[in-house]
N, C-alpha and C positions, 0 to 999 in steps of 0.2 A: 743625604749628602754627607760625605765624610770630610771632617775639617782637615785643612792642610797643616800638618805639623812639622813642615820643613823649616830649616833655618836658612836665612839669607844674609849675606854680607853686603852692606851698602858702602861701596867704595873700595879703595886699595887696602892692602894689608896694613894694619896699624890704625885704621879708622875705627871709631867706636860706635858706628851705627848698626848694632846688632839687633835683630828681631828676637824678642824673647817671648816665651809663653807664660801664662799664669801658672803659679805653682800649685794651685789646687784650691779647695774650699776655705783654707785658712785666710785667704785674702792678703798674703804678704805683699808689701809694697816694694817695687824696684827702686833702688837707690843708686843712680849713676855715680861713678867715681869722678870727681872733678878732674878736668883735663888741665895738665900743667904744661905750659909751653915756655921754651926759652929759645934764644937765637940759635943755640947749638943743637936744639932738638928739631929744627925744621929741615926738611929735605929740600932739594933744589926746586921742587914743584910747589913749595910753600906749605905742604902738608906736614903734619907732625910726624917725626920719625919714631919708629918703635923703640921704646926703652923699657927694660924690665923693672918691675916694682917689687917682685917677690920671687922666691925660689921654692921648688918642690922639696919636701923633706927628704932626708937621706935614705929613707926606706921606699921612696917613690910613692905614688898614689894613683887611685882610679879616678876616671873622669866620666861624666854622664852628658847626654845630649840636652837634658832638661834638669832643672834644680828640684828634683823630687827623689826622696830616699828610695822609693819602690822602683824607680827607673833602673834599667840595667846599665851596667858599665859599658862604655863604648871604646875606652882607651885606657892604657896603662901609661902613666907619665914617668919618665926616667928620673932617678934620683938627682937632685940638685939642678933640675931643668929651670932655666930662667923664664919667667912668665910675666905678663902684664895683667893686672886686675883691671877689668873695664867696667864691672858692675858687681854690686852686692845684693843679695836677696836672702835675708835671715842669716843662717850659718853657711850659705852657699856663696861662692865667688865664680863669676864668669871670667875665665882666664884666656889670654891670647898669647900664642907663642910667636917667636920671631918669624916663622914660616907662614903665619896667617891662620894656623889651626886654632879653633876655639872650642871650649867645653866648660862644664860646670864641675867644681871640686868643693870639698869641705874646706871652707875658708879658715877654719880654726887650725888646720894642719900646715898651712902655708907659712914659710919663713919670710918675714919682712926684709926688704932691702935687696938690691940686685947682686950684692956680693955673696960669695959662697961661704964666707967665714961666719 
């Protein structure tokens, strides 16, 4: 039987219920990013609205479907793209874009803060 390696999103865009896969034999532990909520961050349905936490560096960056260095790139992220970090695993960050796209990137290259400056 072949394992199901698909990713599933649990809930509307902006939700943090992502299914993640183990990163390999190193046994790295998933560390969810604490959810921060404020009255201004809630949508009309009571769900947390998407807000960026980081930006892609000026040179752009590659993203992968899983947090493994040997995994192939699945997307190229545009320079200065605003993203929300939803999970950390070692040097990897699972990022979520405003349109609901999610992928793993090198967390060390992300710029903190939603502003482009």
